[in-house]
VEXDREN-2710 file (C-alpha; in Angstrom, 1 decimal):
% VEXDREN-2710
k/r/px/py/pz
1/UNK/0.1/17.6/21.2
2/UNK/3.1/17.5/18.8
3/UNK/3.9/14.2/17.0
4/UNK/6.1/13.4/14.0
5/UNK/4.2/13.4/10.7
6/UNK/4.4/9.6/10.1
7/UNK/3.5/8.9/13.8
8/UNK/0.4/10.9/13.4
9/UNK/-0.6/9.2/10.1
10/UNK/-0.2/5.8/11.6
11/UNK/-1.5/6.3/15.2
12/UNK/-3.1/9.6/16.0
13/UNK/-5.6/10.6/13.3
14/UNK/-9.1/11.6/14.2
15/UNK/-11.1/8.8/15.9
16/UNK/-8.0/7.1/17.3
17/UNK/-7.8/6.2/21.0
18/UNK/-4.3/6.2/22.5
19/UNK/-2.3/6.2/25.7
20/UNK/-0.9/9.7/26.4
21/UNK/2.6/10.0/27.7
22/UNK/1.2/11.7/30.8
23/UNK/-0.5/8.4/31.8
24/UNK/-4.1/9.1/30.8
25/UNK/-6.1/7.8/27.8
26/UNK/-7.2/10.2/25.0
27/UNK/-9.2/10.2/21.8
28/UNK/-8.2/12.4/18.8
29/UNK/-11.0/14.7/17.6
30/UNK/-9.0/16.8/15.1
31/UNK/-5.6/17.0/13.5
32/UNK/-4.3/20.4/12.3
33/UNK/-1.7/21.0/9.7
34/UNK/-0.7/23.0/6.6
35/UNK/-2.2/22.5/3.2
36/UNK/0.3/21.0/0.8
37/UNK/-1.6/20.8/-2.5
38/UNK/1.4/22.8/-4.0
39/UNK/3.7/19.9/-3.1
40/UNK/1.6/17.0/-4.3
41/UNK/0.0/15.9/-7.6
42/UNK/-3.6/16.4/-6.3
43/UNK/-5.2/15.1/-9.5
44/UNK/-3.2/11.9/-9.3
45/UNK/-3.9/11.6/-5.5
46/UNK/-7.6/12.0/-5.9
47/UNK/-7.7/9.5/-8.7
48/UNK/-5.9/7.0/-6.5
49/UNK/-8.2/7.8/-3.5
50/UNK/-11.3/7.4/-5.8
51/UNK/-10.1/3.9/-6.8
52/UNK/-9.3/3.0/-3.2
53/UNK/-12.8/4.1/-2.0
54/UNK/-14.5/2.0/-4.7
55/UNK/-13.1/-1.1/-3.0
56/UNK/-15.9/-0.7/-0.4
57/UNK/-19.5/-1.4/-1.4
58/UNK/-21.4/1.9/-1.9
59/UNK/-23.5/1.4/1.2
60/UNK/-20.3/0.8/3.3
61/UNK/-18.5/4.0/2.4
62/UNK/-19.1/7.3/4.2
63/UNK/-16.7/9.4/2.1
64/UNK/-17.7/11.1/-1.1
65/UNK/-16.0/9.9/-4.3
66/UNK/-13.7/12.5/-5.7
67/UNK/-14.9/11.6/-9.2
68/UNK/-18.4/12.7/-8.2
69/UNK/-17.8/15.4/-5.6
70/UNK/-15.0/17.1/-7.5
71/UNK/-11.5/18.2/-6.3
72/UNK/-12.8/21.2/-4.4
73/UNK/-14.5/18.9/-1.8
74/UNK/-11.0/17.7/-0.6
75/UNK/-8.1/19.4/1.1
76/UNK/-4.7/17.8/1.5
77/UNK/-3.1/18.5/4.9
78/UNK/0.3/17.6/6.3
79/UNK/-0.3/16.7/10.0
80/UNK/1.3/19.0/12.5
81/UNK/-0.7/19.1/15.8
82/UNK/-3.1/16.6/17.4
83/UNK/-6.2/17.9/19.2
84/UNK/-7.6/15.4/21.7
85/UNK/-10.0/14.9/24.6
86/UNK/-9.6/12.8/27.7
87/UNK/-11.6/9.6/26.9
88/UNK/-13.1/7.3/28.0
89/UNK/-14.6/9.3/30.9
90/UNK/-15.3/6.2/33.1
91/UNK/-12.9/6.0/36.0
92/UNK/-12.2/3.3/38.6
93/UNK/-10.5/3.3/42.0
94/UNK/-6.9/2.3/41.8
95/UNK/-7.2/0.3/45.1
96/UNK/-7.9/-3.3/43.9
97/UNK/-9.8/-4.0/47.1
98/UNK/-12.2/-1.2/46.2
99/UNK/-12.2/-0.7/42.4
100/UNK/-15.5/1.3/42.4
101/UNK/-16.4/2.8/39.1
102/UNK/-17.6/6.4/38.4
103/UNK/-18.9/7.5/35.1
104/UNK/-18.6/11.0/33.8
105/UNK/-20.3/12.3/30.7
106/UNK/-17.6/14.5/29.3
107/UNK/-14.2/15.9/30.0
108/UNK/-15.5/19.1/31.6
109/UNK/-17.3/17.0/34.3
110/UNK/-14.0/15.3/34.9
111/UNK/-12.2/18.6/35.5
112/UNK/-15.0/20.0/37.6
113/UNK/-15.0/16.9/39.8
114/UNK/-11.2/17.0/40.2
115/UNK/-11.4/20.7/41.2
116/UNK/-14.1/20.1/43.7
117/UNK/-12.4/17.1/45.4
118/UNK/-8.8/18.1/45.2
119/UNK/-8.1/15.6/42.4
120/UNK/-9.7/12.5/41.1
121/UNK/-10.3/10.6/44.3
122/UNK/-12.6/7.7/45.1
123/UNK/-15.6/9.0/47.2
124/UNK/-15.6/5.7/49.2
125/UNK/-11.9/5.1/50.1
126/UNK/-10.2/8.3/49.0
127/UNK/-7.7/6.6/46.8
128/UNK/-6.7/7.9/43.4
129/UNK/-9.0/7.1/40.5
130/UNK/-7.8/6.2/37.0
131/UNK/-9.4/5.7/33.6
132/UNK/-10.9/2.3/32.8
133/UNK/-8.7/1.2/29.9
134/UNK/-11.5/-0.5/28.0
135/UNK/-14.0/0.6/25.3
136/UNK/-16.3/-0.9/22.7
137/UNK/-16.0/-0.5/18.9
138/UNK/-17.8/-1.9/15.9
139/UNK/-17.0/-2.5/12.2
140/UNK/-19.6/0.1/11.3
141/UNK/-17.2/2.7/12.8
142/UNK/-19.1/3.4/16.1
143/UNK/-17.2/3.6/19.3
144/UNK/-18.6/3.7/22.9
145/UNK/-17.4/3.7/26.4
146/UNK/-17.6/0.4/28.2
147/UNK/-21.2/0.2/29.5
148/UNK/-21.4/0.4/33.3
149/UNK/-24.4/-1.4/34.6
150/UNK/-26.2/-0.8/38.0
151/UNK/-26.7/-3.3/40.8
152/UNK/-30.4/-4.2/41.2
153/UNK/-30.0/-3.9/45.0
154/UNK/-27.6/-1.0/45.5
155/UNK/-27.6/1.1/42.3
156/UNK/-24.3/2.2/40.7
157/UNK/-22.4/3.5/43.8
158/UNK/-20.6/0.2/44.6
159/UNK/-20.2/-1.3/41.2
160/UNK/-16.8/-2.5/40.3
161/UNK/-15.2/-4.5/37.4
162/UNK/-13.9/-7.9/38.4
163/UNK/-11.1/-7.8/35.9
164/UNK/-9.7/-11.3/35.2
165/UNK/-7.5/-10.2/32.3
166/UNK/-9.9/-11.6/29.8
167/UNK/-13.2/-10.2/28.4
168/UNK/-14.5/-13.8/28.3
169/UNK/-14.5/-14.2/32.0
170/UNK/-14.5/-10.6/33.4
171/UNK/-17.7/-9.4/35.0
172/UNK/-19.4/-6.5/36.8
173/UNK/-20.1/-7.0/40.5
174/UNK/-21.3/-5.0/43.5
175/UNK/-18.8/-4.4/46.3
176/UNK/-21.6/-3.7/48.8
177/UNK/-23.8/-6.8/48.3
178/UNK/-21.6/-9.1/46.2
179/UNK/-24.2/-9.4/43.5
180/UNK/-22.9/-10.7/40.1
181/UNK/-24.4/-8.2/37.8
182/UNK/-23.4/-9.3/34.3
183/UNK/-20.5/-10.4/32.1
184/UNK/-18.6/-8.0/29.8
185/UNK/-18.7/-10.1/26.7
186/UNK/-21.4/-8.5/24.5
187/UNK/-22.1/-4.8/23.8
188/UNK/-25.0/-4.3/21.3
189/UNK/-24.7/-1.9/18.3
190/UNK/-27.9/-0.4/16.9
191/UNK/-26.5/-0.1/13.4
192/UNK/-27.8/-3.5/12.3
193/UNK/-24.7/-4.1/10.1
194/UNK/-22.4/-7.1/10.3
195/UNK/-24.8/-9.3/12.3
196/UNK/-23.8/-12.6/13.9
197/UNK/-25.6/-15.9/13.4
198/UNK/-28.5/-14.8/15.5
199/UNK/-29.0/-11.8/13.3
200/UNK/-27.8/-9.3/16.0
201/UNK/-25.0/-6.7/15.8
202/UNK/-22.5/-6.6/18.6
203/UNK/-19.5/-4.4/19.3
204/UNK/-16.2/-5.8/20.5
205/UNK/-14.4/-4.7/23.6
206/UNK/-10.8/-3.4/23.2
207/UNK/-8.0/-2.2/25.4
208/UNK/-6.5/1.1/24.7
209/UNK/-3.3/-0.6/23.3
210/UNK/-5.3/-2.7/20.8
211/UNK/-4.7/-1.3/17.3
212/UNK/-7.6/-3.1/15.8
213/UNK/-10.0/-0.4/17.1
214/UNK/-8.8/2.1/14.5
215/UNK/-7.3/1.3/11.1
216/UNK/-6.2/4.4/9.1
217/UNK/-6.8/3.6/5.5
218/UNK/-3.5/4.4/3.9
219/UNK/-2.5/5.0/0.3
220/UNK/1.1/5.0/-0.8
221/UNK/1.8/6.3/-4.3
222/UNK/4.5/7.9/-6.4
223/UNK/4.4/11.7/-5.9
224/UNK/5.3/12.9/-9.4
225/UNK/4.3/16.5/-10.1
226/UNK/6.5/17.5/-13.0
227/UNK/5.2/19.3/-16.0
228/UNK/6.1/16.2/-18.1
229/UNK/4.2/13.8/-15.8
230/UNK/1.1/16.1/-15.7
231/UNK/1.3/16.3/-19.5
232/UNK/1.5/12.5/-19.7
233/UNK/-1.5/12.2/-17.4
234/UNK/-3.7/14.4/-19.5
235/UNK/-2.5/13.4/-22.9
236/UNK/-5.2/11.7/-25.0
237/UNK/-2.6/9.1/-26.2
238/UNK/-0.9/8.6/-22.8
239/UNK/-1.5/4.8/-23.1
240/UNK/0.6/4.7/-26.3
241/UNK/3.4/6.8/-24.8
242/UNK/3.4/4.5/-21.7
243/UNK/3.4/1.4/-23.9
244/UNK/6.3/2.8/-25.9
245/UNK/8.3/3.3/-22.7
246/UNK/7.5/-0.2/-21.5
247/UNK/8.4/-1.9/-24.8
248/UNK/11.6/0.1/-25.2
249/UNK/10.4/1.6/-28.4
250/UNK/10.8/5.2/-27.2
251/UNK/12.8/5.6/-23.9
252/UNK/12.1/9.3/-23.7
253/UNK/8.6/10.3/-22.7
254/UNK/9.3/13.9/-23.7
255/UNK/10.1/12.8/-27.2
256/UNK/7.2/10.4/-27.3
257/UNK/4.7/13.1/-26.4
258/UNK/6.3/15.5/-28.8
259/UNK/6.0/13.0/-31.7
260/UNK/2.5/12.1/-30.7
261/UNK/1.5/15.8/-30.9
262/UNK/3.2/16.1/-34.3
263/UNK/1.3/13.2/-35.6
264/UNK/2.5/10.0/-37.2
265/UNK/3.9/9.8/-40.7
266/UNK/0.9/8.5/-42.7
267/UNK/3.3/7.3/-45.4
268/UNK/5.0/4.8/-43.1
269/UNK/4.1/1.2/-43.6
270/UNK/3.7/-1.5/-41.0
271/UNK/6.2/-4.4/-41.0
272/UNK/3.7/-6.6/-42.8
273/UNK/2.9/-4.0/-45.4
274/UNK/6.6/-3.3/-46.0
275/UNK/7.4/-7.0/-46.4
276/UNK/4.8/-7.4/-49.2
277/UNK/5.9/-4.1/-50.9
278/UNK/9.6/-5.0/-50.7
279/UNK/8.9/-8.3/-52.5
280/UNK/7.2/-6.4/-55.3
281/UNK/10.2/-4.0/-55.6
282/UNK/12.6/-7.0/-55.8
283/UNK/10.4/-8.7/-58.4
284/UNK/10.6/-5.5/-60.4
285/UNK/14.4/-5.8/-60.3
286/UNK/15.0/-2.6/-58.4
287/UNK/18.6/-2.3/-57.1
288/UNK/19.2/-3.0/-53.3
289/UNK/20.4/0.6/-52.6
290/UNK/17.2/2.0/-54.1
291/UNK/15.1/-0.3/-52.0
292/UNK/17.0/0.8/-48.9
293/UNK/16.3/4.4/-49.8
294/UNK/12.6/3.7/-50.1
295/UNK/12.6/1.8/-46.8
296/UNK/14.2/4.8/-45.1
297/UNK/11.4/7.0/-46.3
298/UNK/8.4/4.7/-46.1
299/UNK/9.4/1.5/-44.3
300/UNK/8.5/0.6/-40.7
301/UNK/10.6/2.4/-38.0
302/UNK/12.8/0.4/-35.8
303/UNK/12.6/2.7/-32.8
304/UNK/10.3/5.6/-31.8
305/UNK/6.7/6.1/-31.0
306/UNK/5.7/5.2/-34.6
307/UNK/6.8/1.7/-34.0
308/UNK/4.4/1.3/-31.0
309/UNK/1.1/-0.3/-31.9
310/UNK/-1.1/-2.8/-30.1
311/UNK/-4.7/-3.9/-29.5
312/UNK/-7.0/-1.2/-28.1
313/UNK/-7.4/-3.0/-24.8
314/UNK/-3.6/-3.2/-24.4
315/UNK/-3.2/0.5/-24.9
316/UNK/-6.0/1.2/-22.5
317/UNK/-4.2/-1.0/-19.9
318/UNK/-1.0/1.0/-20.4
319/UNK/-2.9/4.2/-19.7
320/UNK/-3.6/3.0/-16.1
321/UNK/-2.1/5.0/-13.2
322/UNK/0.5/2.4/-12.2
323/UNK/1.8/2.0/-15.8
324/UNK/2.0/5.8/-16.1
325/UNK/3.9/6.0/-12.8
326/UNK/6.2/3.2/-14.0
327/UNK/6.9/5.1/-17.3
328/UNK/7.7/8.3/-15.5
329/UNK/9.9/6.7/-12.8
330/UNK/12.0/4.8/-15.4
331/UNK/12.2/7.6/-17.8
332/UNK/15.6/9.3/-18.1
333/UNK/14.3/12.5/-16.6
334/UNK/12.3/10.7/-13.8
335/UNK/14.8/9.7/-11.1
336/UNK/18.0/11.5/-12.0
337/UNK/20.1/9.5/-9.6
338/UNK/18.7/6.0/-10.5
339/UNK/21.5/3.5/-11.3
340/UNK/21.0/-0.1/-12.3
341/UNK/23.1/-3.0/-11.3
342/UNK/24.2/-3.3/-15.0
343/UNK/25.4/0.3/-14.9
344/UNK/27.2/-0.3/-11.6
345/UNK/29.0/-3.2/-13.1
346/UNK/30.0/-1.3/-16.2
347/UNK/31.4/1.6/-14.2
348/UNK/33.2/-0.5/-11.6
349/UNK/36.9/-1.3/-11.6
350/UNK/38.1/-4.6/-12.9
351/UNK/38.2/-6.2/-9.4
352/UNK/34.6/-5.3/-8.6
353/UNK/33.2/-5.7/-12.1
354/UNK/33.3/-9.5/-11.9
355/UNK/31.5/-9.6/-8.5
356/UNK/28.8/-7.3/-9.8
357/UNK/28.3/-9.3/-13.0
358/UNK/28.0/-12.5/-11.0
359/UNK/25.4/-10.7/-8.9
360/UNK/23.5/-9.7/-12.0
361/UNK/23.6/-13.3/-13.3
362/UNK/22.3/-14.5/-10.0
363/UNK/19.4/-12.1/-10.3
364/UNK/18.7/-13.0/-13.9
365/UNK/18.7/-16.6/-13.0
366/UNK/15.7/-15.9/-10.8
367/UNK/13.7/-14.2/-13.5
368/UNK/14.9/-10.6/-12.8
369/UNK/15.4/-8.4/-15.8
370/UNK/16.8/-5.3/-13.9
371/UNK/17.6/-4.0/-10.4
372/UNK/18.2/-0.4/-9.8
373/UNK/18.5/2.0/-6.8
374/UNK/17.5/5.6/-6.2
375/UNK/17.9/7.8/-3.2
376/UNK/15.2/10.3/-4.5
377/UNK/12.2/8.0/-4.8
378/UNK/9.2/10.4/-4.5
379/UNK/6.7/8.8/-2.1
380/UNK/3.3/10.1/-0.9
381/UNK/1.7/8.5/2.2
382/UNK/-1.9/9.5/2.4
383/UNK/-4.7/8.6/4.9
384/UNK/-8.1/9.2/3.4
385/UNK/-10.3/7.6/6.0
386/UNK/-10.5/4.9/8.7
387/UNK/-12.2/1.6/9.6
388/UNK/-12.7/-0.2/12.9
389/UNK/-12.3/-3.8/13.8
390/UNK/-11.1/-4.8/10.3
391/UNK/-8.9/-3.4/7.5
392/UNK/-10.6/-5.2/4.7
393/UNK/-13.3/-3.5/2.6
394/UNK/-15.2/-6.8/2.9
395/UNK/-15.6/-6.6/6.6
396/UNK/-15.7/-2.9/7.5
397/UNK/-17.4/0.5/6.9
398/UNK/-15.1/3.3/5.6
399/UNK/-15.4/6.5/7.7
400/UNK/-14.3/10.0/6.8
401/UNK/-12.0/12.3/8.9
402/UNK/-14.4/15.2/8.2
403/UNK/-16.3/16.8/11.0
404/UNK/-18.7/19.7/11.3
405/UNK/-17.2/23.2/11.5
406/UNK/-13.7/21.9/10.9
407/UNK/-11.4/21.8/7.9
408/UNK/-13.5/24.5/6.2
409/UNK/-16.3/22.0/5.9
410/UNK/-14.3/20.0/3.5
411/UNK/-13.0/16.4/3.5
412/UNK/-9.4/16.2/4.7
413/UNK/-6.8/13.8/3.4
414/UNK/-3.8/13.7/5.6
415/UNK/-0.5/13.2/3.7
416/UNK/3.3/13.2/4.0
417/UNK/5.4/13.7/0.9
418/UNK/9.1/12.8/1.0
419/UNK/11.9/11.5/-1.2
420/UNK/13.4/8.3/0.1
421/UNK/15.7/5.5/-1.0
422/UNK/14.3/2.6/-2.9
423/UNK/15.1/-0.6/-4.8
424/UNK/13.3/-1.0/-8.1
425/UNK/13.0/-4.5/-9.6
426/UNK/11.8/-5.3/-13.1
427/UNK/10.9/-9.0/-13.8
428/UNK/11.6/-10.6/-17.1
429/UNK/8.4/-10.8/-19.2
430/UNK/10.0/-13.7/-21.1
431/UNK/10.5/-15.6/-17.8
432/UNK/7.0/-15.0/-16.6
433/UNK/5.3/-15.8/-20.0
434/UNK/7.2/-19.1/-20.4
435/UNK/6.3/-20.0/-16.8
436/UNK/2.6/-19.4/-17.6
437/UNK/2.9/-21.4/-20.8
438/UNK/4.6/-24.3/-19.0
439/UNK/1.6/-24.7/-16.8
440/UNK/-0.9/-24.4/-19.7
441/UNK/-2.2/-20.9/-18.7
442/UNK/-1.2/-19.4/-22.1
443/UNK/-0.5/-21.0/-25.5
444/UNK/3.0/-22.3/-25.9
445/UNK/5.1/-19.7/-27.9
446/UNK/8.7/-19.2/-28.8
447/UNK/9.0/-15.6/-27.8
448/UNK/12.1/-14.2/-29.5
449/UNK/13.0/-11.3/-27.2
450/UNK/11.9/-9.3/-24.1
451/UNK/9.9/-6.8/-26.2
452/UNK/7.8/-9.5/-27.7
453/UNK/7.3/-11.1/-24.3
454/UNK/6.2/-7.8/-22.7
455/UNK/3.6/-7.3/-25.4
456/UNK/2.4/-10.8/-24.9
457/UNK/2.1/-10.3/-21.1
458/UNK/0.1/-7.1/-21.6
459/UNK/-2.3/-9.1/-23.8
460/UNK/-2.5/-11.6/-21.0
461/UNK/-3.4/-8.9/-18.4
462/UNK/-5.9/-7.3/-20.8
463/UNK/-7.5/-10.6/-21.4
464/UNK/-8.2/-11.2/-17.7
465/UNK/-9.2/-14.6/-16.3
466/UNK/-7.0/-17.1/-14.6
467/UNK/-3.7/-16.3/-16.5
468/UNK/-3.9/-12.6/-15.6
469/UNK/-4.9/-13.5/-12.0
470/UNK/-1.9/-15.9/-11.6
471/UNK/0.5/-13.3/-13.1
472/UNK/-0.8/-10.6/-10.7
473/UNK/-0.4/-13.0/-7.7
474/UNK/3.1/-13.8/-8.8
475/UNK/4.3/-10.1/-9.1
476/UNK/2.7/-9.1/-5.8
477/UNK/4.1/-12.2/-4.0
478/UNK/7.5/-11.6/-5.5
479/UNK/7.4/-8.0/-4.2
480/UNK/6.7/-9.3/-0.7
481/UNK/9.3/-12.1/-1.0
482/UNK/12.1/-9.6/-2.1
483/UNK/11.1/-7.2/0.6
484/UNK/11.1/-9.8/3.4
485/UNK/14.4/-11.1/2.1
486/UNK/15.9/-7.7/3.2
487/UNK/14.8/-8.3/6.8
488/UNK/17.8/-10.3/7.7
489/UNK/19.7/-7.8/9.9
490/UNK/22.1/-6.9/7.0
491/UNK/20.3/-4.1/5.1
492/UNK/19.8/-1.8/8.1
493/UNK/16.0/-1.9/7.8
494/UNK/13.4/-4.1/9.4
495/UNK/10.3/-5.3/7.6
496/UNK/8.1/-2.8/9.5
497/UNK/10.1/0.1/8.2
498/UNK/9.8/-0.9/4.5
499/UNK/6.9/-0.6/2.1
500/UNK/6.1/-1.6/-1.5
501/UNK/4.9/-0.1/-4.7
502/UNK/3.7/-2.6/-7.3
503/UNK/2.8/-2.2/-11.0
504/UNK/1.7/-5.7/-11.8
505/UNK/1.0/-5.1/-15.5
506/UNK/4.5/-3.8/-15.9
507/UNK/6.0/-6.7/-13.9
508/UNK/7.7/-4.0/-11.8
509/UNK/7.8/-3.4/-8.1
510/UNK/9.8/-1.2/-5.7
511/UNK/10.8/-1.6/-2.0
512/UNK/11.2/1.8/-0.3
513/UNK/12.0/3.1/3.2
514/UNK/8.8/4.2/4.8
515/UNK/10.3/6.4/7.5
516/UNK/8.9/9.5/5.8
517/UNK/11.8/11.6/7.0
518/UNK/14.0/13.7/4.7
519/UNK/17.2/11.8/5.0
520/UNK/18.8/8.7/3.6
521/UNK/21.5/6.3/4.9
522/UNK/22.3/4.9/1.5
523/UNK/21.8/1.3/2.7
524/UNK/20.3/0.2/-0.7
525/UNK/23.4/1.6/-2.6
526/UNK/25.6/-0.6/-0.4
527/UNK/23.3/-3.6/-0.9
528/UNK/23.4/-3.2/-4.7
529/UNK/27.2/-2.9/-4.7
530/UNK/28.0/-5.8/-2.3
531/UNK/25.1/-7.9/-1.3
532/UNK/22.8/-8.7/-4.2
533/UNK/23.9/-12.3/-4.5
534/UNK/23.2/-12.9/-0.7
535/UNK/19.9/-11.1/-1.2
536/UNK/18.9/-13.4/-4.0
537/UNK/19.8/-16.5/-1.9
538/UNK/17.7/-15.0/0.9
539/UNK/14.8/-14.7/-1.6
540/UNK/14.7/-18.4/-2.1
541/UNK/14.8/-19.0/1.7
542/UNK/11.8/-16.7/2.2
543/UNK/9.9/-18.5/-0.6
544/UNK/10.6/-22.1/0.4
545/UNK/10.7/-21.9/4.1
546/UNK/8.4/-20.4/6.8
547/UNK/8.7/-20.6/10.6
548/UNK/5.0/-21.5/10.7
549/UNK/5.4/-24.6/8.5
550/UNK/3.8/-27.0/8.3
551/UNK/0.8/-24.8/9.2
552/UNK/1.6/-22.2/6.6
553/UNK/2.5/-24.9/4.0
554/UNK/-1.0/-26.4/4.3
555/UNK/-2.8/-23.1/4.0
556/UNK/-4.5/-22.0/0.8
557/UNK/-3.1/-19.6/-0.3
558/UNK/0.2/-20.3/1.3
559/UNK/1.2/-17.1/3.1
560/UNK/1.3/-15.8/6.6
561/UNK/2.8/-13.2/9.0
562/UNK/6.0/-15.2/9.3
563/UNK/6.8/-15.3/5.6
564/UNK/5.1/-12.9/3.2
565/UNK/2.8/-10.6/5.2
566/UNK/3.9/-7.0/5.8
567/UNK/3.1/-5.1/9.0
568/UNK/2.3/-1.7/7.4
569/UNK/3.7/-1.6/3.9
570/UNK/1.1/-3.4/1.8
571/UNK/-1.7/-1.3/0.2
572/UNK/-3.7/-4.5/-0.5
573/UNK/-3.9/-5.6/3.1
574/UNK/-1.7/-8.7/2.4
575/UNK/-4.3/-10.1/0.2
576/UNK/-3.5/-12.1/-3.0
577/UNK/-0.2/-13.6/-1.8
578/UNK/1.1/-17.1/-2.4
579/UNK/4.4/-18.7/-1.7
580/UNK/3.3/-21.6/-3.7
581/UNK/3.2/-19.4/-6.9
582/UNK/6.6/-18.0/-6.1
583/UNK/8.1/-21.4/-5.5
584/UNK/6.6/-22.6/-8.9
585/UNK/8.2/-19.7/-10.7
586/UNK/11.6/-20.0/-9.1
587/UNK/11.6/-23.8/-9.8
588/UNK/10.9/-22.9/-13.5
589/UNK/13.9/-20.7/-13.5
590/UNK/16.0/-23.6/-12.3
591/UNK/16.7/-22.3/-8.8
592/UNK/16.1/-24.6/-5.8
593/UNK/16.3/-24.0/-2.1
END
């Protein structure tokens, strides 16, 4: 069966049950495709998969960790063809007055029966038989056909499902004697995991259209595979290079890595050391021009990797995957077509410049440092496993797509790599830090500039605790707020077709089109040039109002599917979101609904 790559990733991976367009129900047992390791940064992908798998407790993960198994254990496939079986193999008579059920044990039996009887016909009334569209699944990953009991008087021949439209009230009965056999509410699971209050494990019944029976565990990441990014990833001082990029000390990663390899000038003094030395030179009566010459040779640098220094824990934080991705994306050589709102205003004609500058001021008034657009945002959507009944690692067992005698006995990761359009937003570190200080989460401080504020915020994240947690919640919630603010019928994209990338420590997030097709309609270019101010107003509306209020307003944390939740595009399963935090931040900026 042929399906688009993104369709397969979301709905047809191994273990999924789906309604085939020919009318029957099927279960995927294998997905074939081409290996695409040459098109993805496999090292970065496996590092990200490793981190994602570790969200599950060790006893609840059935996939090897890449950090332990090694890269050769995994193959990366771009899905092309879905292999499936007819499933479930329990059929019922289509005549509601009959409805008798017949259970087959495999697809071959179904075919043999159809050949012998001129089709799938009920042996009692001769009417067409159709699949029973129900099955049982459990959070442990098990899946079973709906159990068909026998009548104690008549056996299985006359059993039918009295389907009321609800599992709570539906029941099995006998058409011959009318005996009420049993209800359909509970199906036991012998795994022993996720017990109820009585200590027993039970499966849940699902219809074929219920998506909760199969959750592909997805990972969206930046697919950077340039020589420069690979060099950054493997460089022993990658944290310092990433930090220099974030602080603005060295905007060029290539130059930062080159200077790091060359080694710092040991004769250079720190700002504090130079201040003391300069005073000694002045006390000695040395002329100003001579002091300036000495400063040029030995004084602290104003720009460049040599200027970048911080606590060890801050540099380690800057070496994390998301901060490295941020540095590579915002590097001059990262996204060649990336243009900021500031650049658009500077390049615009006189008539448009004022409009764009007003839009920039509207964004800055809401704590935004920079907004930029790219049509070449390199995204990788990867599925590394699946869960049933729940998405969250707290309530499910993570299963692998691997199967015996398939995929070369390796663990498959199904992935789609494309370049798509995206909006990148950098929040002002000064705005975030002063907001935290106002509420007493960090000591009051008169930060002088954005560089100083960024360094302070990295220290906050490195220190952990409530200040770091609150800042993470803010950045993640702002990402959702800005994304949901685009779902107003004006951007050309609905919420379900958008996804997010978030680097909390860098106060940076991106909203990108998750169609995973190699084309772009340029809607975000249009938005940046004509609708930023309306977008910012819509941000406030999303933050301060929810269609589920007052129910959502009284939740803790304050977030739901009508305001901040994303259908597909949140790698964190919509956890750690709060409108209350966003509202507090926007009020601190002086914006009100």
